[in-house]
PALUM-320512 format. One record per residue (C-alpha): residue number from 1; residue in three letters; y, x, z. Coordinates in Angstrom, 2 decimals. Example, Ala and Ser with C-alpha at 12.3 -4.5 7.8 and 13.67 -1.06 7.14 Angstrom:
BEGIN
(r 1,'ALA',(-4.50,12.30,7.80))
(r 2,'SER',(-1.06,13.67,7.14))
This chain:
BEGIN
(r 1,'MET',(0.00,0.00,0.00))
(r 2,'SER',(3.38,1.42,-1.02))
(r 3,'ALA',(6.37,1.73,1.31))
(r 4,'ASN',(8.13,-1.12,-0.50))
(r 5,'ASP',(5.11,-3.39,-0.11))
(r 6,'LEU',(4.86,-2.54,3.58))
(r 7,'PHE',(8.58,-3.28,4.08))
(r 8,'PHE',(8.26,-6.61,2.29))
(r 9,'LEU',(5.21,-7.51,4.41))
(r 10,'SER',(7.10,-6.58,7.60))
(r 11,'MET',(10.05,-8.78,6.65))
(r 12,'THR',(7.72,-11.64,5.77))
(r 13,'ILE',(6.00,-11.36,9.16))
(r 14,'LEU',(9.38,-11.23,10.93))
(r 15,'PHE',(10.63,-14.34,9.16))
(r 16,'GLY',(7.33,-16.08,9.87))
(r 17,'ALA',(7.76,-15.26,13.57))
(r 18,'LEU',(11.26,-16.77,13.53))
(r 19,'VAL',(10.00,-19.93,11.82))
(r 20,'SER',(7.01,-20.29,14.13))
(r 21,'GLY',(9.04,-19.53,17.26))
(r 22,'THR',(11.97,-21.85,16.57))
(r 23,'PRO',(10.23,-25.10,17.68))
(r 24,'LEU',(9.22,-23.25,20.84))
(r 25,'LEU',(12.85,-22.22,21.30))
(r 26,'PHE',(14.09,-25.82,21.24))
(r 27,'ALA',(11.42,-27.02,23.69))
(r 28,'THR',(11.91,-24.03,26.00))
(r 29,'VAL',(15.70,-24.30,26.16))
(r 30,'GLY',(15.45,-28.05,26.73))
(r 31,'GLU',(13.09,-27.45,29.65))
(r 32,'ILE',(15.43,-24.77,31.04))
(r 33,'PHE',(18.20,-27.39,31.21))
(r 34,'SER',(15.91,-29.87,32.96))
(r 35,'GLU',(14.66,-27.34,35.52))
(r 36,'ARG',(18.15,-25.95,36.09))
(r 37,'ALA',(19.04,-29.48,37.23))
(r 38,'GLY',(16.07,-29.44,39.62))
(r 39,'VAL',(13.48,-31.50,37.71))
(r 40,'MET',(10.24,-29.96,36.49))
(r 41,'ASN',(8.94,-31.58,33.31))
(r 42,'LEU',(5.28,-30.90,32.51))
(r 43,'GLY',(5.35,-33.67,29.93))
(r 44,'ILE',(6.70,-31.42,27.14))
(r 45,'GLU',(3.41,-31.47,25.24))
(r 46,'GLY',(3.36,-35.27,25.14))
(r 47,'MET',(7.03,-35.42,24.12))
(r 48,'MET',(6.45,-32.91,21.33))
(r 49,'LEU',(3.45,-34.89,20.08))
(r 50,'ILE',(5.25,-38.24,20.03))
(r 51,'GLY',(8.27,-36.57,18.38))
(r 52,'ALA',(6.07,-34.96,15.74))
(r 53,'MET',(4.30,-38.22,14.97))
(r 54,'GLY',(7.46,-40.35,15.01))
(r 55,'GLY',(9.40,-37.91,12.87))
(r 56,'PHE',(6.66,-37.71,10.26))
(r 57,'ALA',(6.17,-41.48,10.21))
(r 58,'ILE',(9.88,-42.11,9.62))
(r 59,'TRP',(10.02,-39.41,6.94))
(r 60,'PHE',(6.98,-40.97,5.23))
(r 61,'LYS',(8.68,-44.39,5.20))
(r 62,'THR',(12.22,-43.29,4.29))
(r 63,'ASP',(11.83,-39.85,2.66))
(r 64,'SER',(14.62,-38.58,4.95))
(r 65,'VAL',(13.94,-35.40,6.92))
(r 66,'LEU',(17.18,-35.77,8.88))
(r 67,'LEU',(16.30,-39.30,9.98))
(r 68,'GLY',(12.82,-38.12,10.91))
(r 69,'LEU',(14.27,-35.37,13.11))
(r 70,'LEU',(16.62,-37.83,14.82))
(r 71,'VAL',(13.80,-40.29,15.50))
(r 72,'GLY',(11.68,-37.45,16.87))
(r 73,'MET',(14.50,-36.67,19.30))
(r 74,'LEU',(14.76,-40.36,20.22))
(r 75,'PHE',(11.05,-40.69,20.95))
(r 76,'GLY',(11.02,-37.53,23.06))
(r 77,'GLY',(14.12,-38.73,24.92))
(r 78,'LEU',(12.52,-42.11,25.68))
(r 79,'LEU',(9.47,-40.47,27.23))
(r 80,'ALA',(11.78,-38.20,29.21))
(r 81,'LEU',(13.70,-41.27,30.42))
(r 82,'LEU',(10.42,-42.60,31.81))
(r 83,'HIS',(9.78,-39.27,33.53))
(r 84,'ALA',(13.32,-39.28,34.97))
(r 85,'PHE',(12.92,-42.82,36.31))
(r 86,'ILE',(9.63,-41.92,38.02))
(r 87,'THR',(10.83,-38.64,39.52))
(r 88,'VAL',(14.55,-39.16,40.17))
(r 89,'THR',(14.74,-42.85,41.03))
(r 90,'LEU',(11.25,-43.43,42.48))
(r 91,'ARG',(11.05,-39.84,43.80))
(r 92,'ALA',(7.42,-39.48,42.74))
(r 93,'ASP',(5.69,-36.12,42.42))
(r 94,'GLN',(7.12,-34.33,39.38))
(r 95,'VAL',(3.88,-32.56,38.48))
(r 96,'VAL',(1.82,-35.76,38.50))
(r 97,'SER',(4.47,-37.63,36.51))
(r 98,'GLY',(4.67,-34.85,33.92))
(r 99,'LEU',(0.90,-34.81,33.43))
(r 100,'ALA',(0.87,-38.60,33.08))
(r 101,'VAL',(3.65,-38.44,30.47))
(r 102,'THR',(1.69,-35.81,28.53))
(r 103,'LEU',(-1.37,-38.08,28.47))
(r 104,'LEU',(0.78,-41.05,27.45))
(r 105,'GLY',(2.51,-39.16,24.65))
(r 106,'GLY',(-0.75,-37.71,23.38))
(r 107,'GLY',(-2.47,-41.08,23.41))
(r 108,'LEU',(0.38,-42.91,21.68))
(r 109,'SER',(0.72,-40.25,19.01))
(r 110,'SER',(-3.01,-40.36,18.33))
(r 111,'ILE',(-3.14,-44.15,18.00))
(r 112,'LEU',(0.14,-44.75,16.18))
(r 113,'GLY',(-0.24,-41.69,13.95))
(r 114,'GLN',(-3.70,-42.56,12.65))
(r 115,'PRO',(-2.41,-44.12,9.38))
(r 116,'PHE',(-0.49,-40.94,8.55))
(r 117,'VAL',(-3.31,-38.42,8.94))
(r 118,'GLY',(-3.83,-36.49,5.69))
(r 119,'GLN',(-0.89,-38.09,3.87))
(r 120,'HIS',(0.51,-36.08,0.96))
(r 121,'VAL',(3.42,-33.78,1.71))
(r 122,'PRO',(5.61,-32.73,-1.26))
(r 123,'ALA',(6.27,-29.07,-1.95))
(r 124,'PRO',(9.41,-27.85,-0.11))
(r 125,'PHE',(12.60,-26.94,-1.93))
(r 126,'THR',(12.88,-23.15,-2.06))
(r 127,'ILE',(15.84,-20.78,-2.25))
(r 128,'PRO',(15.93,-17.07,-3.17))
(r 129,'VAL',(16.68,-14.79,-0.23))
(r 130,'PRO',(17.10,-11.02,-0.59))
(r 131,'VAL',(14.01,-9.07,0.54))
(r 132,'LEU',(12.10,-12.25,1.44))
(r 133,'GLY',(12.05,-13.75,-2.06))
(r 134,'ASN',(11.73,-17.53,-2.46))
(r 135,'ILE',(11.44,-19.28,0.90))
(r 136,'SER',(11.69,-22.86,2.13))
(r 137,'ALA',(15.32,-23.92,2.37))
(r 138,'GLN',(14.54,-26.21,5.30))
(r 139,'GLN',(12.86,-23.40,7.23))
(r 140,'PHE',(15.79,-21.09,6.56))
(r 141,'VAL',(18.29,-23.68,7.85))
(r 142,'LEU',(16.09,-24.38,10.89))
(r 143,'VAL',(16.03,-20.68,11.82))
(r 144,'ILE',(19.82,-20.48,11.53))
(r 145,'ILE',(20.22,-23.54,13.77))
(r 146,'GLY',(17.95,-21.92,16.37))
(r 147,'LEU',(19.89,-18.66,16.28))
(r 148,'VAL',(23.11,-20.57,16.94))
(r 149,'PHE',(21.68,-23.04,19.45))
(r 150,'ALA',(20.42,-20.51,22.01))
(r 151,'PRO',(23.75,-18.62,22.47))
(r 152,'LEU',(25.61,-21.94,22.72))
(r 153,'ALA',(23.14,-23.11,25.37))
(r 154,'TRP',(23.62,-19.86,27.31))
(r 155,'PHE',(27.41,-20.25,27.17))
(r 156,'TYR',(27.17,-23.85,28.34))
(r 157,'VAL',(24.94,-22.98,31.30))
(r 158,'ASN',(26.87,-19.92,32.46))
(r 159,'ARG',(30.48,-20.34,31.34))
(r 160,'THR',(31.38,-24.04,31.55))
(r 161,'ARG',(32.10,-26.41,34.44))
(r 162,'PRO',(29.38,-28.92,33.40))
(r 163,'GLY',(26.95,-25.99,33.37))
(r 164,'LEU',(28.11,-24.98,36.84))
(r 165,'ASN',(27.59,-28.54,38.06))
(r 166,'MET',(24.09,-28.54,36.58))
(r 167,'ARG',(23.20,-25.28,38.31))
(r 168,'SER',(24.64,-26.47,41.62))
(r 169,'VAL',(22.50,-29.62,41.46))
(r 170,'GLY',(19.42,-27.47,40.89))
(r 171,'GLU',(20.27,-25.04,43.66))
(r 172,'HIS',(21.97,-27.04,46.45))
(r 173,'PRO',(22.09,-30.75,45.60))
(r 174,'SER',(23.36,-31.82,49.04))
(r 175,'ALA',(26.32,-29.45,48.75))
(r 176,'ALA',(26.99,-30.67,45.20))
(r 177,'ASP',(26.81,-34.27,46.41))
(r 178,'SER',(29.39,-33.55,49.11))
(r 179,'LEU',(31.76,-32.36,46.38))
(r 180,'GLY',(31.46,-35.66,44.54))
(r 181,'ILE',(28.94,-34.57,41.87))
(r 182,'ASN',(26.63,-37.40,40.86))
(r 183,'ILE',(23.19,-35.86,41.43))
(r 184,'TYR',(21.22,-38.71,39.89))
(r 185,'ARG',(23.33,-38.96,36.74))
(r 186,'ILE',(23.14,-35.21,36.12))
(r 187,'ARG',(19.39,-35.08,36.64))
(r 188,'TYR',(18.83,-38.07,34.37))
(r 189,'SER',(21.07,-36.54,31.69))
(r 190,'TYR',(19.36,-33.16,31.54))
(r 191,'VAL',(15.82,-34.50,31.80))
(r 192,'ILE',(16.55,-36.78,28.83))
(r 193,'PHE',(18.21,-33.90,26.97))
(r 194,'GLY',(15.17,-31.71,27.59))
(r 195,'GLY',(12.86,-34.45,26.35))
(r 196,'ALA',(14.98,-35.01,23.24))
(r 197,'MET',(14.80,-31.28,22.45))
(r 198,'SER',(11.02,-31.39,22.91))
(r 199,'GLY',(10.80,-34.35,20.54))
(r 200,'PHE',(13.02,-32.48,18.09))
(r 201,'ALA',(10.73,-29.44,18.38))
(r 202,'GLY',(7.71,-31.58,17.59))
(r 203,'ALA',(9.44,-33.19,14.62))
(r 204,'THR',(10.41,-29.79,13.19))
(r 205,'MET',(6.72,-28.85,13.25))
(r 206,'SER',(5.49,-31.91,11.36))
(r 207,'LEU',(8.42,-31.93,8.92))
(r 208,'ILE',(9.49,-28.31,8.38))
(r 209,'THR',(7.47,-25.45,9.83))
(r 210,'ASP',(4.01,-26.92,9.07))
(r 211,'PRO',(4.59,-30.18,7.16))
(r 212,'GLY',(2.04,-32.90,7.75))
(r 213,'TRP',(0.51,-34.88,10.57))
(r 214,'VAL',(-2.85,-34.42,12.28))
(r 215,'ASP',(-3.95,-35.52,15.72))
(r 216,'GLY',(-2.94,-32.91,18.29))
(r 217,'LYS',(-0.37,-31.40,15.94))
(r 218,'THR',(1.37,-29.24,18.55))
(r 219,'SER',(-1.83,-27.45,19.61))
(r 220,'GLY',(-0.67,-26.84,23.17))
(r 221,'LEU',(2.78,-25.47,22.36))
(r 222,'GLY',(4.29,-27.72,25.03))
(r 223,'TRP',(2.34,-25.86,27.70))
(r 224,'ILE',(3.43,-22.55,26.22))
(r 225,'ALA',(7.05,-23.74,26.47))
(r 226,'VAL',(6.56,-24.50,30.18))
(r 227,'ALA',(5.31,-20.94,30.70))
(r 228,'LEU',(8.12,-19.45,28.63))
(r 229,'VAL',(10.72,-20.98,30.96))
(r 230,'ILE',(9.27,-18.84,33.75))
(r 231,'PHE',(8.93,-15.82,31.46))
(r 232,'ALA',(12.60,-16.22,30.45))
(r 233,'SER',(13.76,-16.47,34.08))
(r 234,'TRP',(15.48,-19.79,33.30))
(r 235,'ASP',(17.89,-18.09,30.88))
(r 236,'PRO',(18.43,-19.61,27.38))
(r 237,'MET',(18.98,-16.27,25.63))
(r 238,'ARG',(15.83,-14.80,27.10))
(r 239,'GLY',(14.16,-18.04,26.16))
(r 240,'MET',(15.07,-17.39,22.55))
(r 241,'TRP',(13.58,-13.88,22.52))
(r 242,'VAL',(10.33,-14.85,24.23))
(r 243,'SER',(9.98,-17.86,21.90))
(r 244,'TYR',(10.21,-15.58,18.89))
(r 245,'PHE',(7.75,-13.16,20.48))
(r 246,'PHE',(5.21,-15.94,21.01))
(r 247,'GLY',(5.96,-17.17,17.50))
(r 248,'LEU',(4.99,-13.70,16.29))
(r 249,'LEU',(1.73,-13.84,18.26))
(r 250,'ARG',(0.90,-17.23,16.72))
(r 251,'ARG',(1.66,-16.12,13.18))
(r 252,'LEU',(0.03,-12.70,13.20))
(r 253,'PRO',(-3.56,-13.87,12.56))
(r 254,'LEU',(-2.34,-15.66,9.42))
(r 255,'ASP',(0.06,-12.96,8.23))
(r 256,'LEU',(-2.49,-10.18,8.71))
(r 257,'GLN',(-5.09,-11.72,6.40))
(r 258,'ASN',(-3.96,-9.22,3.78))
(r 259,'PRO',(-7.05,-7.20,2.70))
(r 260,'ALA',(-4.72,-4.28,1.87))
(r 261,'LEU',(-4.53,-3.58,5.62))
(r 262,'PRO',(-8.13,-2.54,6.27))
(r 263,'LEU',(-7.67,-1.56,9.93))
(r 264,'ILE',(-5.90,-4.68,11.14))
(r 265,'SER',(-6.66,-7.25,8.47))
(r 266,'THR',(-8.08,-10.38,10.08))
(r 267,'ALA',(-9.85,-11.10,6.79))
(r 268,'ASN',(-11.93,-7.93,7.24))
(r 269,'ASN',(-12.17,-8.26,11.04))
(r 270,'PRO',(-12.83,-11.91,11.97))
(r 271,'GLN',(-13.41,-10.98,15.63))
(r 272,'LEU',(-9.91,-9.49,15.75))
(r 273,'GLY',(-8.52,-12.69,14.24))
(r 274,'ARG',(-10.18,-14.85,16.89))
(r 275,'LEU',(-8.88,-12.57,19.65))
(r 276,'MET',(-5.34,-12.75,18.25))
(r 277,'ASP',(-5.58,-16.55,18.06))
(r 278,'MET',(-6.31,-16.55,21.79))
(r 279,'LEU',(-3.47,-14.20,22.80))
(r 280,'PRO',(-0.65,-16.79,23.17))
(r 281,'TYR',(-2.81,-19.03,25.34))
(r 282,'LEU',(-4.15,-16.17,27.47))
(r 283,'ALA',(-0.56,-15.02,28.04))
(r 284,'THR',(0.43,-18.60,28.93))
(r 285,'ILE',(-2.32,-18.87,31.55))
(r 286,'PHE',(-1.29,-15.53,33.04))
(r 287,'ILE',(2.39,-16.55,33.26))
(r 288,'LEU',(1.57,-19.95,34.80))
(r 289,'ILE',(-0.63,-18.30,37.42))
(r 290,'LEU',(2.21,-15.95,38.34))
(r 291,'GLY',(4.71,-18.79,38.33))
(r 292,'SER',(2.58,-20.87,40.69))
(r 293,'ARG',(3.50,-18.55,43.58))
(r 294,'ASP',(6.77,-19.54,45.24))
(r 295,'SER',(7.70,-15.97,46.14))
(r 296,'ILE',(7.39,-14.78,42.54))
(r 297,'ARG',(9.26,-17.81,41.20))
(r 298,'LYS',(12.16,-17.20,43.58))
(r 299,'ARG',(12.23,-13.53,42.60))
(r 300,'LEU',(12.40,-14.53,38.93))
(r 301,'GLY',(15.35,-16.84,39.62))
(r 302,'ALA',(13.82,-20.31,39.86))
(r 303,'PRO',(16.29,-23.01,40.99))
(r 304,'THR',(15.99,-23.52,44.73))
(r 305,'ALA',(15.63,-27.31,44.55))
(r 306,'LEU',(13.23,-27.31,41.59))
(r 307,'GLY',(10.55,-29.95,42.06))
(r 308,'THR',(12.20,-31.44,45.17))
(r 309,'PRO',(13.36,-35.08,44.99))
(r 310,'TYR',(16.89,-35.57,46.31))
(r 311,'ILE',(17.44,-38.14,49.03))
(r 312,'ARG',(21.08,-38.67,49.94))
(r 313,'GLY',(21.75,-37.94,53.60))
(r 314,'GLU',(18.80,-35.61,54.11))
(r 315,'ARG',(19.58,-32.24,55.65))
(r 316,'GLY',(18.55,-29.00,53.93))
(r 317,'LEU',(18.61,-28.91,50.15))
């Protein structure tokens, strides 16, 4: 393989990592907002699934990708509203509620999406890009949106008064309440926002990054997003980088099927390909095990009131 071919392959793998990691970025940053406000949402997988199914169904009926993305956000936001009602208003256990929402979203997407399994997806419109050649215009725009979204989210969290209010609610809700900050409204708002971003992430998968609908479309990416929040230390910019890194891990088995790379080609080494397929999920399990320990979570910067329902008048948090 010549130097030019190797450079082109490297750029192709890099762009593939950006495309694959961008849905993770949206889900991860959305969850960062929710957890910064003090509410853990383990229902991301279900919200991504219902967003992916709803977005594809609307696109199939209307031929509008934009409308499909908006409906995916709406569906994810509605599931998140249910999670917010259970955890913020009813003060139920956030872990149990999140798992229930995941089951609900997965079940609804499976039942309602059955008519759309295997439906024809037209070839994407391509544009010429230097070095990369002809690539999907929609994927290129999606990557640009992700690269802009993460810095804006970081600025909002760390440099604006609404971001300060959000962080105060996640750290010391009783103190924030004494200053006149509406704890319940803020928690509702950011849980719904996080769910909408998860639904948007799912819709981008079924409409842009891997067009089409099959049952279980997200393949566990919602759980990876939960782990990435811990890995990113609840910081949107770090969330962007770790999302792209995990996107690279997910894409490598496909990108390395080139027989011209005899040592690392997954076509020549199927065992290596299976191991690389497992890497993102093994890393997710490892991160979740670490994040399950309170001492490690606090050291990484977890919000103090994360997972704790707020009851007005209670002392402490």
